[in-house]
N, C-alpha and C positions, 0 to 999 in steps of 0.2 A: 717730490722731485720736480725740478724745473726743467722743462724741455725747451730748447732754443732751436731756431732755424736760421742758419746763415743765408742771407739773401742780398741781392743787389737789385735796385729798382729805381725808376724815375717817377717822381710824384710832384705834388705842389704843396708848398708851405701854406697853410690855411689860416695862420694867425701870426701876430708879431713874435719874433724870436726873443726869448727872455735870457739875457746874459747876466750871470752872477759870478761871484768869486767866493771860494771857500775861505775860511779863516787863514789857511796856509797860503792863499794867493792863487790857487788853481782855478782857471776859468771853467765854467760849465754853462752850456747853452741848452735850453729846452724849447722845443717847437713841435707843433703837430703837422704831420704830413698826410695828405690824401693820395692813395694809390688807386688806380682804376684803369679801365680801358674804354676807349671811345669806339662806338660802332654806329653805322648808319641804320636807322629804322626803315620800315617799308615806305615811308613818305620821303626818304632821302635826307632826313634830319639827323644830325649827330646827337648821340645819347650816351651818357656816362653809365657804365655798367660795372658790376663786381667791385664796388668801391670798398676799400679798407682804410680805416683811420688808425694811425700809429702815432704814439707820443714818442718823439725822438729826443735823445740826449747825446751830446757830444762833450768831450773834455779837452782841456789844455789848449794847445795852439789850434787844433781843429775847431774847437768851440769859438775861439776868437775869429778865425777865418770865416766861419759861417755867419757869425753876427755882423762882420764887416762887409760881407759881399752878397748877402741875401736879405730879403725882406718878405713879408706876407705876399702871397699870390705869385711868388717866384717858383719856377721849375727848378728842381734839384735832383741830382742823382746821388744816391747814398748806398752804402753797403755796410753790413754788420749783422749781428744776431737780433732776431725778433723773438720776443717771448711774451707770455701772458702775465699781467700783474693783477693781483687781487688786493682789495682793501674794503674796509667797512665805512660807509658814508655816515653823515651826521645823524641820520634816522635809524642807524643800526642795520641797514641792508648791505648784504655782501655784493660787491661790484667787481667787475673784471674789465680789463682793456688790454690792448696790444701795445707793447713798448719796444723801442729799438735803441741799442747802444751803437751809435754811428762810429764806424772806424775809418771810413773814407767818404768824401763828399766832393762833388764837382758841379759846375754849372751846366746849362743846356749846351748841347753840341750845336753849332751853327748849321742851319740847313743851307743847302746849295740851290741857287737859282740858275737855270739854264736859259741862255738867250735864244731868240727865235731867228737869229741871223745866219743860221746854218752851222755855226761853230758849236762844237761840243764843249768848249771851255766853260768851266764852272766858276761862278762868282759867289763869294760868301754873301749871305744876306745881311741885313742891318740888325738881325736878331743877336742877342747876347750882349754882354757888358764889356767885352774886351779884356777882362781880368783873367789872371791865371786860374787854371782849373783847381789847384789846391796849393797849399804852401810847400808841398813836396815836389811840385813841378818846377821849382826854381832852378835856374842854372847855377845859382850860388852854392848849392849843396855839393 
């Protein structure tokens, strides 16, 4: 029996996205994501903890959207089921890893910068690529 956990999280794509098409023409994107949290150690330095590596797969228009709008080292927010995959390597050893079927994806949310001029008006930072969060955020639908 396979157990899955539906989750949403923000992580970093840690290698190039592999976009392929099935013989029927459906797009499929495969890419690894690193999830973790950053905490300050006693010396005040940031340290990554509790890192989880997940092999993510997206299908169809979502796969094409991810391949067109993200690359390695990009931050991405994804949601979908996570599950354990098992396989036998070339030496006959049983191996396991975590995988995710991506159902939704979006880019990083822009952080706000506040001026020191006494005004509480927020200005968007230069962070982000200015692209739509997903193909389903379009006003055309």
